[in-house]
C-alpha positions as CSV (number, residue, x, y, z in Angstrom):
1,M,-43.7,-37.7,59.7
2,I,-41.0,-40.2,59.9
3,I,-37.5,-38.9,58.7
4,D,-35.0,-41.5,57.4
5,P,-31.8,-41.0,59.5
6,R,-29.9,-41.7,56.3
7,Y,-31.2,-38.5,54.6
8,P,-31.4,-36.0,57.3
9,K,-33.5,-32.8,56.3
10,V,-32.7,-29.1,56.5
11,N,-35.7,-26.9,55.9
12,D,-35.9,-23.8,53.6
13,D,-33.9,-20.8,54.6
14,V,-32.0,-22.6,57.5
15,I,-28.4,-22.1,57.4
16,F,-26.2,-25.1,57.4
17,R,-22.8,-24.2,58.9
18,L,-19.5,-25.8,58.5
19,G,-16.7,-25.2,60.9
20,T,-16.3,-24.2,64.6
21,D,-16.4,-20.6,63.5
22,S,-19.1,-21.3,60.9
23,D,-16.6,-20.2,58.0
24,I,-18.8,-22.0,55.4
25,T,-22.5,-21.8,55.1
26,L,-25.2,-23.5,53.0
27,V,-28.7,-22.7,52.7
28,L,-31.6,-23.3,50.3
29,R,-33.1,-19.8,49.7
30,S,-36.9,-20.2,49.4
31,T,-37.6,-16.7,47.8
32,A,-35.9,-14.8,45.1
33,L,-32.9,-12.7,45.9
34,A,-32.0,-9.4,44.1
35,T,-28.6,-8.5,42.5
36,N,-25.9,-7.5,45.0
37,T,-28.0,-8.1,48.0
38,A,-26.6,-8.9,51.5
39,L,-28.1,-12.1,53.1
40,T,-27.3,-12.4,57.0
41,D,-24.6,-15.0,57.6
42,V,-24.6,-16.1,54.0
43,L,-23.8,-13.1,51.7
44,V,-21.9,-10.5,53.9
45,G,-20.3,-7.1,53.3
46,T,-21.3,-5.5,50.0
47,P,-22.0,-8.5,47.8
48,V,-21.2,-8.7,44.2
49,T,-23.6,-11.3,43.0
50,P,-26.3,-11.9,40.4
51,A,-30.0,-12.2,41.1
52,I,-31.2,-15.6,41.9
53,A,-34.6,-17.3,41.7
54,A,-36.7,-18.9,44.5
55,N,-35.5,-22.3,45.7
56,S,-31.9,-21.6,44.9
57,L,-28.8,-23.2,46.5
58,I,-26.3,-20.8,47.9
59,L,-22.8,-22.1,49.2
60,S,-20.8,-19.3,50.7
61,N,-17.4,-18.7,52.3
62,I,-18.2,-15.9,54.8
63,T,-14.7,-15.8,56.3
64,A,-12.2,-13.6,54.5
65,G,-9.2,-15.2,53.0
66,G,-10.5,-18.6,52.8
67,D,-10.6,-20.3,49.4
68,V,-13.2,-22.7,47.9
69,L,-11.9,-25.9,46.5
70,M,-13.7,-28.9,44.9
71,A,-11.7,-32.0,44.2
72,G,-12.5,-35.6,43.0
73,N,-10.6,-38.9,43.5
74,R,-9.1,-40.1,40.3
75,N,-7.1,-43.3,40.6
76,G,-6.7,-43.0,44.3
77,N,-5.6,-39.4,44.1
78,S,-7.5,-36.2,45.0
79,E,-7.4,-33.8,42.1
80,A,-8.9,-30.4,42.0
81,F,-11.5,-29.5,39.4
82,L,-12.7,-26.2,40.6
83,W,-10.9,-23.6,42.7
84,Y,-11.7,-20.0,43.8
85,D,-8.9,-17.9,45.2
86,T,-10.5,-15.3,47.3
87,S,-7.3,-13.3,47.8
88,T,-7.0,-12.6,44.2
89,G,-10.5,-13.2,42.7
90,D,-9.3,-15.9,40.4
91,L,-11.6,-18.9,39.3
92,S,-9.5,-21.8,38.1
93,L,-11.0,-25.0,36.3
94,Y,-8.8,-27.9,36.2
95,S,-8.5,-31.3,34.1
96,R,-5.9,-33.8,34.6
97,G,-4.0,-36.3,32.5
98,T,-5.5,-36.9,29.1
99,G,-8.8,-35.3,30.3
100,S,-10.4,-32.2,28.6
101,F,-12.2,-29.2,29.8
102,D,-15.5,-29.1,27.8
103,I,-18.3,-26.5,27.7
104,Y,-21.7,-27.8,26.5
105,D,-24.8,-25.6,25.3
106,D,-28.1,-27.7,25.5
107,A,-26.2,-30.9,25.3
108,T,-24.1,-29.6,22.4
109,K,-20.3,-29.4,22.8
110,I,-19.1,-25.8,22.2
111,V,-15.6,-25.8,23.4
112,D,-13.1,-28.6,23.8
113,A,-9.8,-27.7,25.5
114,V,-7.1,-30.3,25.6
115,S,-3.4,-29.7,26.5
116,G,-3.5,-26.1,26.1
117,T,-5.6,-26.2,22.8
118,W,-9.1,-24.7,22.7
119,A,-11.3,-26.0,20.0
120,F,-14.4,-24.0,19.4
121,Q,-16.8,-26.8,18.2
122,Q,-19.8,-24.9,16.9
123,A,-18.7,-21.2,17.1
124,T,-18.7,-19.1,13.9
125,S,-17.4,-16.0,15.7
126,L,-15.4,-14.9,18.7
127,T,-16.9,-11.5,19.9
128,T,-16.3,-9.0,22.7
129,T,-19.2,-6.7,23.3
130,A,-17.0,-4.1,25.2
131,G,-13.5,-3.1,25.4
132,A,-10.5,-4.8,23.5
133,L,-10.2,-8.4,22.5
134,T,-6.3,-9.2,23.0
135,V,-4.7,-12.4,21.7
136,A,-1.0,-12.4,22.7
137,P,0.4,-16.1,22.6
138,A,4.0,-16.8,23.3
139,T,4.1,-18.5,19.9
140,A,2.2,-17.7,16.7
141,L,-1.6,-17.9,16.5
142,A,-2.2,-20.6,13.9
143,I,-5.1,-20.2,11.4
144,N,-5.7,-23.3,9.6
145,A,-5.6,-23.5,5.8
146,G,-8.7,-22.9,4.2
147,T,-10.3,-20.9,7.1
148,T,-11.1,-17.4,7.3
149,L,-10.1,-14.9,10.1
150,T,-12.5,-11.9,10.2
151,I,-11.6,-8.8,12.3
152,T,-14.5,-6.4,12.7
153,A,-14.0,-3.1,14.7
154,P,-17.3,-1.2,15.2
155,D,-15.2,1.9,16.3
156,A,-11.8,3.3,16.4
157,T,-11.0,1.8,19.9
158,T,-12.5,-1.6,20.0
159,L,-9.7,-3.3,18.1
160,N,-6.8,-1.8,20.0
161,A,-4.0,-4.5,20.0
162,F,-4.3,-7.6,17.9
163,R,-0.8,-8.6,18.4
164,A,0.1,-11.7,16.3
165,M,-1.3,-14.0,13.7
166,A,1.0,-16.4,11.8
167,S,1.1,-19.6,9.9
168,D,3.5,-22.2,8.7
169,A,4.4,-23.0,5.0
170,S,1.5,-25.0,4.4
171,E,-1.0,-22.2,5.4
172,R,-2.0,-19.1,3.8
173,Y,-0.8,-15.9,5.7
174,V,1.3,-14.3,8.3
175,M,0.1,-11.0,9.6
176,Q,0.7,-8.6,12.4
177,L,-1.4,-5.8,13.4
178,L,0.4,-3.4,15.8
179,S,-0.8,-0.2,17.8
180,S,-4.6,0.7,17.1
181,W,-6.8,0.5,14.3
182,A,-7.6,4.2,14.6
183,S,-3.8,5.1,13.8
184,G,-3.9,2.8,10.8
185,S,-0.8,0.9,11.6
186,L,-0.4,-2.4,9.5
187,A,2.9,-4.2,9.5
188,H,4.6,-7.5,9.0
189,F,2.3,-8.9,6.4
190,N,3.7,-11.9,4.5
191,V,2.1,-14.2,1.8
192,V,4.4,-17.5,2.1
193,L,5.7,-19.0,-1.1
194,E,3.7,-21.8,-2.3
195,T,2.5,-23.7,-5.5
196,V,-1.1,-23.1,-6.5
197,T,-2.5,-26.3,-7.9
198,L,-5.4,-25.9,-10.5
199,T,-7.2,-29.1,-10.7
200,G,-9.8,-30.2,-13.2
201,A,-10.2,-32.8,-16.1
202,N,-10.7,-30.0,-18.6
203,P,-8.7,-27.0,-19.5
204,T,-10.2,-23.9,-17.7
205,T,-9.6,-20.3,-18.2
206,Y,-9.0,-18.3,-15.3
207,D,-10.0,-14.6,-15.5
208,V,-7.8,-13.1,-13.0
209,M,-5.7,-14.9,-10.3
210,R,-4.4,-12.8,-7.3
211,T,-2.0,-13.8,-4.6
212,L,-3.1,-10.8,-2.7
213,A,-6.3,-8.9,-3.6
214,I,-7.1,-5.5,-2.1
215,G,-10.6,-4.1,-2.9
216,Q,-11.4,-0.5,-3.7
217,F,-12.9,1.3,-0.7
218,T,-15.8,3.6,-1.1
219,Y,-16.1,6.4,1.6
220,V,-19.5,7.9,2.3
221,G,-20.4,10.7,4.7
222,T,-23.6,9.8,6.4
223,N,-24.5,13.1,7.9
224,V,-22.6,16.1,6.4
225,N,-19.6,16.6,4.1
226,Q,-16.5,15.0,5.1
227,T,-12.8,15.8,4.2
228,V,-10.4,13.0,3.7
229,T,-6.7,14.1,3.1
230,N,-4.5,11.7,0.9
231,P,-6.8,8.6,0.7
232,A,-5.0,5.7,-0.5
233,T,-5.7,1.9,-1.0
234,I,-2.1,1.2,0.0
235,Y,-0.2,3.6,2.3
236,I,3.5,3.1,3.1
237,S,4.9,5.7,5.5
238,G,8.6,5.2,4.2
239,A,11.5,2.8,3.9
240,P,12.6,0.8,7.0
241,I,15.1,2.6,9.2
242,A,18.3,1.2,10.5
243,S,18.9,1.6,14.2
244,T,21.1,0.3,17.0
245,N,23.6,-2.3,15.8
246,V,21.7,-2.7,12.5
247,V,23.3,-2.0,9.0
248,F,21.3,-2.4,5.8
249,T,22.9,-4.0,2.8
250,N,21.3,-2.2,-0.3
251,G,18.2,-0.1,0.0
252,P,16.5,0.5,2.1
253,Y,13.3,0.1,0.0
254,A,9.7,1.1,0.7
255,I,8.6,-1.2,-2.0
256,F,10.8,-4.1,-3.3
257,V,9.7,-6.0,-6.5
258,D,12.3,-8.5,-6.8
259,D,11.3,-10.0,-10.4
260,G,8.7,-9.9,-12.9
261,L,6.6,-7.3,-14.9
262,S,4.8,-4.6,-12.9
263,R,1.7,-3.3,-14.4
264,F,0.0,0.0,-13.7
265,D,-3.3,0.7,-15.5
266,G,-3.8,4.0,-13.9
267,T,-1.6,7.1,-13.6
268,V,1.8,6.8,-11.8
269,Q,2.5,10.1,-9.9
270,L,6.1,10.8,-8.5
271,G,6.0,13.6,-6.0
272,F,3.2,16.0,-5.1
273,A,3.0,19.5,-6.5
274,G,3.7,22.0,-3.8
275,T,5.2,19.4,-1.3
276,V,7.6,17.0,-2.9
277,T,9.6,16.9,-6.1
278,G,9.2,13.7,-8.1
279,V,12.4,11.7,-8.8
280,L,12.8,8.7,-11.0
281,E,16.0,6.9,-10.5
282,I,17.1,4.2,-12.9
283,E,20.3,2.1,-12.1
284,G,22.6,0.2,-14.4
285,A,23.2,-3.7,-13.7
286,T,27.0,-2.9,-13.4
287,S,27.2,0.7,-12.6
288,G,25.8,4.0,-13.0
289,I,22.6,5.9,-12.2
290,V,20.3,7.8,-14.3
291,T,17.9,10.3,-12.4
292,V,15.0,12.0,-14.1
293,T,13.5,14.8,-12.0
294,V,11.9,18.2,-12.6
295,A,12.6,21.7,-11.3
296,A,11.0,22.7,-8.1
297,A,8.6,25.0,-9.9
298,A,8.1,22.4,-12.8
299,G,5.3,24.0,-14.4
300,T,3.2,21.9,-16.6
301,W,4.5,19.6,-19.3
302,T,3.1,16.7,-21.2
303,M,5.0,14.3,-23.6
304,T,2.9,12.6,-26.2
305,L,4.5,9.6,-27.9
306,P,3.8,9.1,-31.6
307,T,1.7,6.3,-33.0
308,G,4.7,4.7,-34.3
309,V,8.2,5.8,-35.6
310,A,9.2,2.6,-37.4
311,G,10.8,3.2,-40.5
312,T,11.0,6.9,-40.1
313,A,14.2,7.8,-38.6
314,G,15.1,11.2,-37.3
315,F,12.2,11.9,-35.2
316,Q,12.7,14.5,-32.4
317,L,10.6,16.1,-29.4
318,T,9.2,19.4,-30.1
319,D,6.7,21.9,-28.6
320,A,4.7,22.7,-31.8
321,A,2.0,24.8,-30.1
322,A,4.1,26.3,-27.3
323,N,1.6,25.1,-24.9
324,G,3.6,22.7,-22.8
325,V,2.5,19.6,-24.7
326,T,5.8,17.8,-26.3
327,S,5.2,15.6,-29.2
328,W,7.3,13.8,-31.7
329,A,8.1,15.4,-35.1
330,A,10.6,15.0,-38.0
331,T,11.8,17.2,-40.8
332,G,10.5,14.9,-43.5
333,S,11.5,15.4,-47.2
334,R,9.6,13.0,-49.1
335,R,7.6,14.5,-51.9
336,E,4.4,12.8,-50.8
337,W,4.7,14.2,-47.3
338,K,4.4,17.9,-48.8
339,D,2.2,20.3,-50.7
340,I,4.4,22.2,-53.3
341,I,3.7,25.8,-53.6
342,S,6.4,26.9,-56.3
343,I,10.0,26.5,-57.3
344,A,12.1,28.9,-55.5
345,D,14.2,31.5,-57.1
346,P,18.0,30.8,-56.6
347,Q,18.9,34.5,-56.9
348,D,16.5,35.2,-54.0
349,A,18.3,32.8,-51.8
350,L,21.8,34.3,-52.6
351,D,20.3,37.7,-52.0
352,K,19.0,36.6,-48.5
353,I,22.3,35.0,-47.5
354,L,24.5,37.8,-48.8
355,G,22.3,40.5,-47.0
356,V,22.5,38.9,-43.4
357,R,25.2,39.5,-40.9
358,V,27.1,36.6,-39.0
359,Y,28.0,37.1,-35.4
360,D,30.2,35.2,-32.8
361,F,28.5,34.7,-29.5
362,R,27.7,32.6,-26.4
363,Y,24.3,31.5,-25.1
364,R,23.1,33.4,-22.0
365,P,22.2,31.1,-18.8
366,G,18.2,30.5,-18.4
367,E,17.6,31.4,-22.0
368,P,16.6,28.8,-24.9
369,S,19.9,27.5,-26.1
370,T,21.7,24.3,-26.8
371,G,22.5,23.8,-23.2
372,D,26.3,24.6,-23.8
373,L,27.0,27.9,-22.3
374,E,30.8,27.8,-22.9
375,T,31.3,27.2,-26.6
376,V,31.5,30.3,-28.9
377,Y,29.0,29.8,-31.6
378,R,28.9,31.5,-35.1
379,G,25.4,32.3,-36.4
380,V,22.7,34.8,-37.4
381,I,20.2,36.7,-35.3
382,S,16.6,35.8,-36.0
383,D,15.2,39.2,-36.3
384,E,17.9,39.8,-39.0
385,A,17.2,36.5,-40.8
386,P,13.5,35.7,-40.3
387,W,13.6,33.5,-43.4
388,A,16.0,31.0,-41.5
389,M,13.6,30.6,-38.6
390,H,10.3,28.8,-37.5
391,Y,8.1,28.5,-34.5
392,G,7.4,32.1,-34.1
393,G,10.7,33.3,-35.4
394,G,12.8,32.3,-32.3
395,V,14.2,28.7,-33.5
396,L,16.5,28.1,-36.3
397,N,14.9,26.3,-39.2
398,P,17.1,23.6,-40.5
399,V,14.7,22.9,-43.5
400,N,15.1,26.6,-44.6
401,T,18.7,27.1,-43.9
402,F,19.6,24.1,-46.1
403,G,17.1,25.1,-48.8
404,Y,18.4,28.7,-49.0
405,T,22.2,27.4,-49.0
406,V,21.2,25.2,-52.0
407,G,19.5,28.0,-53.7
408,A,22.4,30.5,-53.1
409,I,24.9,27.6,-54.4
410,Q,22.8,27.2,-57.6
411,A,22.7,31.0,-58.1
412,M,26.4,31.2,-57.7
413,H,26.9,28.3,-60.0
414,Q,24.8,30.2,-62.7
415,Y,27.0,33.3,-62.1
416,I,30.1,31.1,-62.5
417,E,28.8,29.5,-65.7
418,R,28.2,33.0,-67.3
419,L,31.7,34.1,-66.3
420,E,33.2,31.1,-67.7
421,A,31.4,31.6,-71.0
422,R,32.6,35.3,-71.2
423,I,36.3,34.3,-70.6
424,V,36.0,31.8,-73.4
425,E,34.7,34.6,-75.6
426,L,37.4,37.0,-74.7
427,E,40.1,34.4,-75.1
428,S,38.9,33.8,-78.7
429,L,39.1,37.5,-79.5
430,V,42.7,37.8,-78.2
431,R,43.7,35.0,-80.4
432,S,42.0,36.3,-83.5
433,P,42.0,40.2,-83.3
């Protein structure tokens, strides 16, 4: 066999050595080599290597501390394109000038990296199969308008520290997730102000438009019954806290709706029975604060509003059934509102009034009253004047008290008329004995 001197031949498994001390070796391995397997004068110590097939090329630096550098001549200058730093274990890929670092899969470009920007050409997802995926750029991580960022955590620890995602005014969202998914920390979420343009040649009705929509979660226990304490679609731990060198002006507010109508189709609960007393605070635009709250032991009370009170003045709140349900009522007096039983006897009314005692008194604290505990009142006692009471005999009946008063006046008027007639008769007798 004639060997062309221009193309020297090195047989299989023959180690080609570079350097006086054979620091670099090159060999064509004819047979397969298992994972992490040493190869004399080629793979030394305790190798950390993949399995290789037969007829594989191995280039190895067998002297500790020496790096491996691959460079090319561009415009008369040697420029690195591949460097392995053995002291740190770092592998660096280089591109220069306007060049880019590209990754191909079966002749299809997957990654195009130019000037610090990585463009995933074909990828629909960025996945880590183990550990946490951490994105911590010095500036905001831009998510282009019209695209979707999906974060999926298969367990409580996989998504541990997704640090910053932001956008400019032309894009859709600014968001920051801090701490771990397991702790439920969600902070710094902002929807930028923008104009939503509705296009189309014909008028269109949009059922519901939402700047931010949060779906209703359904929790399912796959194996056994599970207990969830205080489930919530939105949870806010509290208002912001001012700390070192920070002073708040107004607030702080856990929720701040700057303007517009707020709609709640469900029940609005203030406080929590057995834990926190509910408080509703209403402030005047100029001054003054109105606070609506309940006692610590509030009991159960329901206020039912009437169908409508227009045209009927004088409605008042009352607990008609003494069951904690308050509704609106009025002492109406129109004939069409009443079932007439009989015409009352004025003399009976006068007898009732003349037969009752009148007392001076103050109301006791904690008892049903007008709320004024200082004023000395003058009135009757319910058990001595049941005819003047209603609602089980404990509450003054304004309808009856006025009705009995009118009846008593009528009876007195009749008595006065009889007396006047008798006086006229007596005066006539005196003038004509």
